C-alpha positions in Angstrom: 0.0 0.0 0.0 1.1 3.5 -0.8 -0.5 6.4 1.1 -1.0 9.8 -0.4 1.9 12.2 0.4 0.1 15.4 -0.5 -0.8 18.0 2.0 2.3 18.2 4.2 3.5 21.8 4.7 7.0 23.1 4.1 8.3 23.8 7.6 11.7 25.3 6.6 10.8 28.8 8.0 9.6 27.2 11.2 12.7 25.1 12.0 15.2 27.7 10.7 13.7 31.2 11.0 15.6 34.3 10.1 13.6 36.7 12.2 11.5 35.8 15.2 9.4 37.5 17.9 9.0 36.3 21.4 5.6 37.2 23.0 5.8 36.8 26.8 4.4 38.0 30.0 7.6 38.4 31.9 11.4 38.3 31.6 12.0 37.7 35.3 15.1 35.6 36.1 14.4 31.8 36.0 11.0 32.3 34.4 10.2 30.3 31.2 10.3 33.5 29.2 13.8 34.4 30.5 15.0 30.8 29.7 13.6 31.1 26.2 15.3 34.5 25.6 18.6 33.2 27.0 18.5 30.2 24.7 17.8 32.4 21.7 20.2 35.3 22.5 23.2 33.4 24.1 23.1 29.9 22.8 21.6 30.3 19.3 22.8 31.6 15.9 20.1 34.0 14.8 20.7 35.3 11.3 18.2 38.1 11.6 16.4 40.0 14.3 14.9 38.8 17.6 12.0 41.0 18.7 10.3 40.8 22.1 6.7 41.7 22.7 5.6 42.2 26.3 2.0 43.3 26.5 2.1 44.4 30.1 5.3 46.5 29.2 6.8 45.7 32.6 10.3 46.3 31.5 11.6 43.7 34.0 14.4 42.3 31.8 17.3 43.3 29.6 15.5 43.2 26.2 13.7 46.1 24.6 10.0 45.3 24.4 7.1 46.3 22.2 3.5 46.4 23.5 2.1 44.3 20.6 3.0 42.5 17.4 1.2 45.3 15.5 3.7 47.8 16.9 6.8 46.0 15.7 9.0 47.7 13.1 8.8 46.5 9.5 10.4 43.1 9.2 9.5 39.7 7.6 9.0 37.6 10.7 9.0 33.9 10.3 7.8 32.6 13.7 6.3 33.9 16.9 7.2 32.2 20.1 4.4 32.6 22.7 4.6 32.2 26.4 1.5 33.8 27.9 -1.4 32.7 30.1 -3.8 30.6 28.2 -6.5 33.2 28.3 -4.3 35.7 26.4 -2.9 33.4 23.7 -5.8 33.9 21.3 -5.2 37.6 21.1 -1.5 37.1 20.3 -2.4 34.5 17.6 -4.9 36.9 16.0 -2.1 39.5 15.9 0.2 37.0 14.2 -2.4 36.2 11.5 -3.0 39.9 11.0 0.7 40.6 10.6 1.1 37.7 8.2 3.5 35.7 10.4 3.3 32.1 9.0 4.1 30.2 12.2 3.5 30.4 15.9 4.9 28.2 18.6 2.7 28.2 21.7 4.5 26.9 24.8 1.8 27.9 27.2 -0.1 25.3 29.2 -3.7 25.3 30.3 -5.4 24.0 27.2 -6.9 20.6 26.4 -4.9 18.9 29.1 -6.5 21.1 31.7 -10.2 20.4 31.0 -13.3 21.7 29.1 -12.3 25.4 29.1 -8.9 24.6 27.7 -10.4 22.4 25.0 -12.6 25.3 24.0 -9.6 27.5 23.6 -8.0 24.8 21.4 -11.1 24.8 19.2 -10.7 28.5 18.8 -7.1 28.1 17.8 -8.0 25.4 15.2 -10.7 27.6 13.8 -8.3 30.6 13.5 -5.8 28.4 11.7 -8.5 27.2 9.3 -9.7 30.7 8.5 -6.4 32.5 8.2 -3.7 30.0 7.2 -1.6 30.6 10.3 0.1 27.3 11.4 0.4 26.7 15.1 2.9 24.4 16.8 1.6 23.5 20.3 0.2 24.4 22.8 1.5 22.8 26.0 5.0 22.1 24.5 8.7 22.7 25.3 9.3 24.4 22.0 11.5 23.4 19.0 15.2 22.6 19.2 17.3 22.8 16.1 20.7 21.5 17.2 22.1 21.5 13.7 21.6 25.2 13.1 21.9 26.1 16.8 18.3 27.5 17.1 17.0 27.1 20.6 13.4 28.0 20.4 12.7 26.2 23.6 12.2 26.8 27.3 14.5 23.9 28.2 17.4 24.9 30.5 19.4 22.0 29.0 19.6 23.3 25.5 23.0 25.0 26.0 24.5 21.7 26.9 23.2 19.9 23.7 26.4 19.8 21.7 26.5 16.3 20.1 25.0 17.1 16.7 24.2 14.3 14.3 21.6 13.2 11.7 18.8 11.9 13.9 15.5 13.8 13.8 13.3 13.4 16.9 9.5 13.8 17.0 7.7 13.6 20.4 4.6 14.9 22.0 6.1 15.5 25.5 9.0 17.5 26.8 10.6 15.2 29.4 10.5 12.1 27.2 12.0 14.0 24.3 14.8 15.3 26.5 15.5 11.7 27.6 16.0 10.8 23.9 18.3 13.8 23.2 20.5 13.0 26.2 20.5 9.3 25.2 22.2 10.5 22.0 25.0 12.5 23.9 27.7 10.3 22.3 27.9 8.8 18.8 25.2 9.5 16.4 23.5 12.7 17.7 20.3 14.7 17.2 19.8 17.3 14.5 16.3 18.4 15.2 13.8 17.9 18.0 10.1 18.7 17.3 7.6 18.3 20.1 4.2 20.0 19.6 2.4 19.0 22.8 -1.3 19.0 22.2 -1.0 19.3 18.4 -3.9 21.5 17.8 -2.7 22.2 14.3 0.7 21.0 13.3 1.6 17.5 14.6 3.8 14.4 14.4 2.8 13.5 10.8 3.9 17.0 9.6 7.2 16.7 11.4 7.9 13.2 10.2 7.2 14.4 6.6 9.5 17.4 7.0 12.3 15.2 8.3 11.7 12.7 5.6 12.4 15.4 3.0 15.3 16.9 4.8 18.5 15.7 3.0 20.6 16.0 6.1 18.4 13.7 8.2 19.3 10.0 8.2 17.1 8.5 10.8 13.8 9.6 12.4 13.0 8.7 16.1 9.4 9.1 17.1 7.7 8.9 20.5 3.9 9.1 20.4 1.5 9.3 23.3 -1.5 9.5 21.1 -2.5 9.6 17.4 -4.6 12.4 16.2 -4.9 11.3 12.5 -4.0 7.8 11.7 -4.2 8.1 7.9 -2.0 11.2 7.9 0.5 9.4 10.1 0.5 6.4 7.7 1.1 8.8 4.8 4.1 10.4 6.6 5.6 7.1 7.4 5.2 6.0 3.8 6.9 9.3 2.7 9.8 8.5 5.0 10.1 5.0 3.5 10.0 6.4 0.0 13.0 8.6 0.9 14.9 5.8 2.5 14.7 7.2 6.0 14.4 4.6 8.8 11.7 5.5 11.3 12.0 4.1 14.8 8.7 4.6 16.7 7.6 4.0 20.3 3.9 4.2 20.9 2.8 4.6 24.5 -0.6 3.0 25.2 0.1 -0.7 24.7 -1.7 -1.5 28.0 -4.9 -0.2 29.4 -3.0 1.8 32.0 -0.8 3.4 29.3 -3.8 4.3 27.3 -5.4 6.1 30.2 -2.1 8.0 31.0 -1.6 9.0 27.3 -5.1 10.3 26.9 -5.0 12.4 30.1 -1.7 13.9 29.0 -2.3 14.7 25.3 -6.0 14.3 24.8 -5.3 12.0 21.8 -6.9 8.7 20.9 -4.3 6.1 21.9 -5.4 3.6 19.3 -5.5 -0.2 19.4 -2.0 -1.5 20.1 -2.2 -4.4 17.6 -3.5 -2.2 14.8 -0.9 0.5 15.5 1.9 -2.1 15.4 0.6 -3.5 12.1 0.3 -0.1 10.5 3.9 0.8 11.6 5.2 -2.5 10.1 3.1 -2.0 6.9 4.7 1.4 6.2 8.3 0.3 7.1 8.6 1.8 10.6 10.6 -0.2 13.3 8.7 -0.3 16.5 10.5 0.0 19.8 9.0 -1.2 23.1 10.7 1.1 25.6 12.8 4.3 25.7 16.1 2.4 25.9 15.3 0.4 22.8 14.1 3.5 20.9 17.5 5.2 21.5 19.5 2.1 20.8 17.6 1.4 17.5 18.1 5.0 16.4 21.8 4.8 17.2 22.2 1.6 15.3 20.3 2.8 12.3 22.3 6.1 12.2 25.7 4.5 12.7 26.1 3.9 9.0 26.7 0.2 9.7 23.6 -1.9 10.2 23.5 -5.7 10.2 23.5 -7.0 6.7 21.8 -10.2 7.5 20.4 -12.2 10.5 23.5 -14.4 10.6 25.6 -13.3 13.6 29.0 -14.0 15.1 29.8 -14.0 18.8 33.3 -13.2 20.0 34.0 -13.2 23.7 36.5 -14.4 26.3 33.9 -16.2 28.5 32.5 -19.6 27.6 29.4 -18.9 29.7 28.8 -15.6 27.9 29.3 -17.3 24.5 26.6 -19.9 25.4 24.2 -17.3 26.7 24.7 -15.2 23.5 24.1 -18.2 21.3 20.9 -19.0 23.3 19.6 -15.5 22.9 20.3 -15.5 19.2 18.1 -18.6 18.8 15.4 -17.2 21.0 15.2 -14.0 18.9 14.8 -16.0 15.7 18.3 -15.1 14.5 21.1 -17.4 13.4 24.7 -18.2 14.1 26.8 -17.6 11.0 29.0 -20.3 9.5 32.5 -18.8 9.1 34.2 -18.8 5.7 37.4 -21.0 5.6 39.7 -18.0 5.6 38.1 -16.6 8.8 38.6 -20.0 10.5 42.2 -20.1 9.4 43.0 -16.6 10.7 41.4 -17.4 14.1 43.3 -20.7 14.3 46.6 -18.9 13.6 45.9 -16.0 16.0 44.4 -17.7 19.1 45.7 -20.3 21.6 45.3 -23.9 20.5 42.6 -24.5 23.1 40.4 -21.5 22.1 37.0 -22.2 20.6 37.3 -20.9 17.0 33.9 -22.1 15.8 31.1 -19.6 16.2 30.6 -18.6 19.0 34.2 -17.7 19.4 35.8 -17.9 22.9 39.2 -16.2 22.5 40.1 -17.2 26.2 41.5 -14.9 28.8 45.1 -15.4 27.5 44.2 -13.7 24.2 43.2 -10.5 26.0 46.9 -9.8 26.7 47.2 -8.4 23.2 44.8 -5.5 22.2 46.0 -5.6 18.7 45.5 -9.4 18.5 41.9 -9.2 19.8 41.2 -6.2 17.5 42.6 -8.3 14.5 40.3 -11.2 15.4 37.3 -8.9 15.6 38.1 -7.3 12.2 38.5 -10.6 10.6 35.2 -11.9 11.8 33.4 -8.6 10.9 34.8 -8.9 7.3 33.5 -12.5 6.9 30.9 -12.4 4.0 28.7 -14.8 5.9 28.5 -12.5 9.0 25.8 -9.8 9.4 27.0 -8.4 12.7 29.4 -9.2 15.5 28.2 -9.5 19.1 30.9 -9.0 21.8 29.6 -9.9 25.3 31.6 -8.5 28.2 30.5 -10.4 31.3 32.3 -8.4 34.0 34.4 -5.4 34.6 38.1 -6.2 35.1 39.5 -2.7 35.3 42.5 -2.2 33.0 41.9 -5.5 31.3 38.4 -4.5 30.3 39.8 -1.1 29.2 41.9 -3.0 26.8 38.9 -5.0 25.5 37.0 -1.7 25.0 39.9 -0.3 23.0 40.2 -3.4 20.8 36.5 -3.1 20.0 36.9 0.6 19.2 39.9 -0.1 16.9 38.1 -2.9 15.1 34.9 -1.0 14.7 36.6 2.0 13.1 37.1 0.2 9.8 34.7 -2.7 10.0 32.2 -3.3 7.2 29.7 -4.9 9.7 28.6 -3.5 13.1 30.5 -4.7 16.1 28.1 -4.5 19.1 29.3 -4.6 22.6 27.2 -5.9 25.5 28.3 -4.8 29.0 26.7 -7.5 31.2 27.9 -6.2 34.6 26.2 -3.6 36.8 29.6 -2.1 37.5 30.1 0.4 34.7 33.8 0.7 34.6 36.1 3.0 32.6 35.9 0.6 29.7 32.2 1.2 29.4 32.7 5.0 29.4 35.4 4.6 26.7 33.0 2.7 24.5 30.2 5.2 25.1 32.4 8.2 24.3 33.5 6.7 21.0 29.8 6.3 20.0 29.7 2.5 20.6 27.2 2.6 23.5 27.2 -0.9 24.9 23.9 -2.7 25.5 23.3 -3.8 29.1 21.9 -7.2 28.3 22.1 -9.8 25.6 18.4 -9.9 25.3 18.0 -6.2 24.6 21.0 -6.2 22.2 19.7 -9.1 20.1 16.1 -7.8 20.1 17.5 -4.5 18.7 19.6 -6.4 16.1 16.6 -8.4 15.0 14.5 -5.2 14.4 17.1 -3.4 12.3 18.1 -6.5 10.3 16.7 -6.7 6.8 13.5 -8.7 6.9 13.6 -12.4 6.6 10.5 -14.5 7.2 10.8 -14.3 10.9 7.8 -15.3 13.1 5.5 -12.5 14.1 4.2 -11.5 17.5 0.9 -13.0 18.8 -1.9 -10.5 18.6 -5.6 -10.7 19.4 -8.2 -11.6 16.8 -10.9 -9.1 16.1 -14.4 -9.5 17.6 -17.5 -8.4 15.9 -19.1 -5.5 17.9 -22.7 -6.7 17.7 -22.8 -9.8 19.9 -26.5 -10.3 19.6 -29.6 -8.7 18.2 -30.4 -7.4 14.8 -29.1 -4.0 15.6 -26.4 -3.0 18.1 -26.1 0.8 18.2 -25.8 1.8 14.6 -24.9 -1.6 13.3 -27.4 -3.9 11.6 -26.5 -7.5 11.1 -27.2 -9.2 7.7 -28.1 -12.8 7.7 -25.6 -15.2 6.4 -27.9 -16.0 3.4 -28.2 -12.3 2.6 -24.4 -11.7 3.0 -23.6 -14.6 0.7 -26.0 -13.4 -1.9 -24.1 -10.1 -2.0 -20.8 -11.9 -2.3 -22.1 -14.2 -5.0 -23.3 -11.1 -7.0 -19.8 -9.6 -6.6 -18.2 -12.7 -8.1 -16.8 -14.1 -4.9 -16.7 -17.8 -4.4 -19.3 -19.1 -1.9 -20.8 -22.7 -1.8 -24.0 -23.5 -3.5 -26.9 -23.3 -1.2 -30.6 -22.7 -0.6 -32.7 -21.0 2.2 -35.2 -23.6 3.4 -38.2 -23.0 5.8 -39.3 -26.6 6.4 -37.8 -30.1 6.8 -39.3 -31.0 3.4 -37.6 -28.0 1.7 -34.3 -28.9 3.4 -34.5 -32.5 2.2 -35.2 -31.5 -1.3 -32.4 -28.9 -1.4 -29.9 -31.4 0.1 -30.8 -34.0 -2.6 -30.5 -31.4 -5.3 -27.1 -30.2 -4.1 -25.8 -33.7 -3.4 -24.6 -35.1 -0.1 -22.9 -34.4 2.2 -24.4 -31.0 3.1 -24.2 -28.5 6.0 -27.2 -27.0 7.7 -27.0 -23.5 9.4 -29.7 -21.5 11.2 -30.5 -18.2 9.6 -31.3 -15.3 12.0 -30.1 -11.7 12.0 -30.2 -11.8 15.8 -27.7 -14.8 16.0 -24.2 -13.9 14.9 -22.4 -16.9 16.4 -24.5 -19.9 15.4 -22.3 -22.7 16.9 -22.9 -21.3 20.4 -26.6 -22.0 20.2 -26.4 -25.3 18.3 -27.2 -23.6 15.0 -24.8 -25.6 12.8 -25.0 -29.2 11.6 -22.3 -30.6 9.4 -21.7 -33.7 7.3 -25.4 -34.5 6.8 -25.4 -37.5 4.4 -29.0 -38.8 3.9 -32.5 -37.3 3.3 -33.6 -38.6 6.6 -30.7 -37.0 8.4 -31.5 -33.7 6.6 -35.1 -33.6 7.8 -34.2 -34.6 11.3 -31.4 -32.1 11.6 -33.7 -29.3 10.4 -36.3 -30.1 13.0 -33.9 -30.6 15.9 -31.8 -27.6 15.1 -34.7 -25.2 14.9 -36.2 -26.5 18.2 -32.9 -26.3 19.9 -32.1 -22.7 18.8 -35.7 -21.6 19.7 -35.2 -23.0 23.2 -31.9 -21.2 23.7 -32.7 -18.0 22.0 -36.5 -17.5 22.2 -36.0 -13.8 21.4 -34.5 -14.5 18.0 -36.5 -14.4 14.7 -35.6 -17.5 12.7 -35.8 -17.0 8.9 -35.1 -20.6 8.1 -32.2 -23.0 7.5 -29.4 -22.5 5.0 -28.5 -25.8 3.2 -25.1 -25.8 1.5 -22.9 -28.3 -0.3 -19.9 -29.3 1.9 -16.4 -29.1 0.7 -14.0 -31.9 1.5 -12.0 -31.9 4.7 -8.5 -31.8 3.2 -8.8 -28.0 3.0 -7.7 -25.6 5.8 -9.7 -22.9 7.5 -8.7 -19.3 7.6 -10.2 -16.0 8.9 -10.6 -12.9 6.8 -12.1 -9.8 8.5 -12.4 -6.1 7.8 -13.4 -3.5 10.4 -13.5 0.2 10.6 -10.8 1.6 12.9 -11.4 5.1 14.3 -7.8 6.1 13.4 -7.0 4.4 10.2 -10.3 3.6 8.5 -10.6 0.1 7.0 -8.3 -2.5 8.6 -7.9 -6.0 7.2 -7.2 -9.0 9.4 -6.1 -12.4 8.3 -5.5 -15.4 10.6 -6.1 -19.0 11.2 -9.8 -19.6 11.1 -12.4 -21.9 12.6 -11.7 -22.8 16.2 -8.1 -21.6 15.9 -9.2 -17.9 16.0 -9.8 -17.9 19.7 -7.5 -20.8 20.6 -4.3 -19.4 18.9 -5.1 -15.8 18.4 -2.7 -15.8 15.4 -3.6 -13.0 13.1 -2.0 -10.2 11.1 -3.4 -6.7 10.3 -3.0 -4.2 7.5 -4.6 -0.9 6.7 -6.5 -0.8 3.4 -6.0 -0.5 0.5 -3.5 -3.3 -0.1 -1.7 -5.1 -2.9 -1.2 -8.9 -3.3 2.4 -8.5 -1.9 0.9 -7.1 1.3 -1.3 -10.3 1.7 1.8 -12.5 1.2 3.6 -10.4 3.9 0.6 -10.9 6.2 0.7 -14.7 5.7 4.4 -14.6 6.5 3.7 -12.7 9.7 1.5 -15.5 11.1 3.3 -17.6 13.7 1.6 -20.7 12.3 1.9 -19.8 8.6 3.1 -23.3 7.9 -0.5 -24.4 8.4 -1.1 -23.6 4.7 2.0 -25.6 3.6 2.7 -29.2 3.1 3.1 -31.5 6.1 2.8 -35.2 6.7 0.9 -36.6 3.8 -1.2 -33.5 3.2 -0.6 -31.3 0.1 0.1 -27.6 0.3 -2.9 -25.3 0.0 -3.8 -23.0 -2.8 -2.2 -19.9 -1.4 -2.5 -17.9 -4.6 -6.2 -18.5 -4.6 -6.4 -17.3 -0.9 -4.5 -14.1 -1.8 -6.9 -13.4 -4.7 -9.9 -14.0 -2.4 -8.5 -11.6 0.2 -8.1 -8.9 -2.4 -11.6 -9.5 -3.7 -13.1 -9.3 -0.2 -11.1 -6.2 0.7 -12.3 -4.5 -2.5 -15.9 -5.6 -1.9 -16.0 -4.1 1.6 -14.1 -1.0 0.5 -16.7 -0.4 -2.2 -19.6 -0.6 0.4 -19.5 2.5 2.7 -22.5 1.0 4.6 -20.5 -2.0 5.8 -19.0 -1.2 9.2 -17.5 -4.7 9.9 -17.2 -7.9 8.0 -16.0 -11.3 9.1 -15.5 -14.3 6.9 -14.8 -17.3 9.0 -14.1 -19.9 8.1 -12.7 -19.4 4.6 -11.9 -22.8 3.1 -8.6 -23.0 1.3 -8.2 -26.1 -0.8 -5.2 -27.9 -2.3 -3.5 -26.3 -5.3 -6.0 -25.7 -8.0 -9.2 -26.1 -5.9 -9.4 -22.4 -4.9 -10.6 -20.6 -1.8 -14.2 -20.3 -0.7 -16.1 -18.2 1.9 -18.0 -20.7 4.1 -19.5 -18.2 6.5 -20.1 -14.5 6.2 -21.1 -11.9 8.8 -21.7 -8.3 7.8 -22.6 -5.4 10.1 -24.0 -2.5 8.2 -25.0 1.1 9.0 -28.7 1.9 8.6 -27.6 4.8 6.4 -24.6 4.6 4.2 -21.5 6.5 5.5 -18.6 7.9 3.6 -15.4 6.5 5.0 
């Protein structure tokens, strides 16, 4: 899928203004206004003029003040930086619009995060932006930090110490978390820009990601989101970054119920369903981190200029126990130990003691640590092996000067290595060797698990097993109508599918045992009987499905007994009859295909193992529509039990190509019907090669009045 890239503004004048105006209430020492002015006047490189507007005209600071933006001298001002009480912000923004200032950064708090009055102010800001074209960054934010061009449009007192400039662009919605990322990049690959727009009333994370994607000096984009305002726009920004070859590392807060609540109270955004968010990130090429440490580590790895070239890894250490633990973690992460080329093995044999373990994982032994150059030579040789994607160097303990030598050997080897050499400092005692690695931009990981999880995520994709996620549940559990959703009967749903050219079994709706018997004979045994009722979405739970009916007598008996049983269990349900269908043979496999309407991303497709496996295994994959056949193949590869469709024992492989075609047909069918809110096709029968894929059961929830999605 490719999302539309249109509609993202050019933020060049925002991130690197020539002339700026600060609108504040006070310049008192240690106030936010004073810190902003200090950052701009003492620690920034302003090419033009810095104006100060102080409506109260208190004159309590060193800068000359004007009473209003309208009173400023003639100048082409790029951005206004506003720190006023929330109640006065709108007047300042109106003045910006009237003056023709294109951007305003509102650092003031007291808006949506503060309650109904603050949300009303945000609505006024949004309306002003819509009517005038003014673009607002904020409110409730720390400002904007341009480290590359030394522009500190921020209230942060730490800006003056941010000296490690690199090619990483940072996008956050909160100040403290963003500052954590900046400080995590104090050595090695550093930050170039940090954009953090707080409540995102107007400009937001998608705009910033898009800007960084188009910035030729940005190599990697690190994103921390508490909430998502516009899922489709975020998807388009990630797709734009992918098209420009910019890795995006993203951490989304709100994976648990507690996290969702905290994120909503902080930013007022919709946190989104974690499984769908994760699927969307993967669909558009973003790498998802699971905590702050991993976010920083992944950004550093991606920006280092040397990422793993494959999932085949080498381990070099001086501890047999550390070697075994590393090998174990490599297997647990779905990675592989590399097989060394003969020349690598020969070099190790010639360089190491005779009792050293020269097969991967390599244990150089403590004796080899006496020579820094010897160890560095071994590391370089292993890193140059064409079969090795990356080298892991576990350091199990701090041994003072000895460990300093190990650190230096890693630094020397990494300087010219064509593959990354990744140190893992396993001791809680962070000695001088740790600091030496850190200062040379080789920040050691603190555990093998975290190191190899990060390597797995930045390694070019192989068909590695996906994570287990929950299967979707239809929102109308019972009744013809649940809120705005109206359930179609299976017979009606299949009639629509048949009209659209989608494969469904032959069948007839029957209202008596006699009709059922005649239909079964006409179709040919064996047949399946299913109750038809708009109030009953899950037929098996009330005894509303009879399979493998093989004779006229069984058909008549099954009809009578099933109707009586369902009426007893669901006396409230209106029964329209019994659907009689030709059964397909049992050598096929059952899959689930579902489409639902997500509040963030619109139509979301789900594929997984069907039938009873849906709830038992919860093995599904998600993608945002529209999709291409390649996306469906990726989804099948994401399933942990994707081998279910392949050949095993004496059973033939299934017709995967037919399944892919059916998925595309169903996705197009639902996308073309704005009235369909949710659709679940379960089971979908996939036969052996050449026998196709068929929808055996269909459930559609529709809106009483068609909606445009």
